[in-house]
C-alpha positions, -999 to +999 in steps of 0.1 A: -235+076+414-232+053+441-221+058+472-192+039+488-186+017+516-153+012+531-149-023+548-123-045+560-127-084+560-109-120+564-106-149+544-105-170+571-094-208+565-088-239+580-060-269+581-088-284+557-089-255+532-123-248+542-134-206+544-156-191+570-188-168+552-215-155+575-251-143+573-258-109+592-291-109+606-321-101+584-296-108+556-296-138+527-263-130+510-232-151+530-198-132+530-165-131+550-163-121+585-154-078+588-172-050+586-169-008+582-135+008+585-142+030+620-125+069+616-090+067+626-090+029+620-066+008+603-086-020+579-061-045+603-072-031+635-110-032+619-107-069+608-093-077+646-123-059+661-148-073+637-140-108+641-141-105+679-175-088+677-186-110+651-171-144+659-154-141+695-120-146+680-093-129+697-063-124+671-033-100+664-028-078+633+000-096+629-020-131+617-034-112+588-019-113+557-031-083+531-044-102+504-060-072+481-085-043+478-114-053+460-146-035+450-179-049+442-215-037+446-231-039+482-247-072+493-272-054+520-273-013+507-285-005+471-266+019+454-237+013+474-204+002+465-182-018+487-142-012+487-128-039+508-094-046+522-090-087+524-067-104+548-057-140+549-061-153+582-052-194+591-075-205+616-070-240+636-102-255+638-112-245+670-147-239+674-161-206+657-198-193+667-222-167+658-223-137+680-238-101+680-255-093+646-246-125+630-273-150+621-258-176+605-219-193+598-212-217+572-172-233+567-171-239+525-148-254+498-134-223+480-130-245+454-163-262+451-189-235+469-224-249+476-254-232+458-258-205+488-263-169+480-234-151+484-221-113+485-214-101+448-176-094+467-172-130+478-185-146+451-172-127+419-140-116+437-124-127+469-133-167+463-123-167+425-090-145+437-085-173+463-088-201+435-064-186+415-038-179+444-044-214+456-033-230+424-002-208+420+032-232+425+046-222+462+011-217+478 
């Protein structure tokens, strides 16, 4: 049976509608920024901590909007499943850079993603969910 990893991540959106994907050092798949939830930590607090560690971004939990819990095969750990609490975060066009274990960042169009390797969670769940949401009336 696959082991599970509990994570929290952010669907970060700029004013132009592009979303940020990150690639961790020594990996090939791009994914939403975020990471494992520490013991006694809420999912929102984990996102706040991870965005600061990975991107040097300072936000508050009140800046986050919970959009759902998704499950998919882990991109970088064989025989593991990630269970991810995903939050939407609107950011200005401020410069965001990679720090810590992040090797590369890319702003992509969720509606027309480039031909890059993406984590299963990103490619098959988060981006399709966002595309559906952004097409809904009133959003």
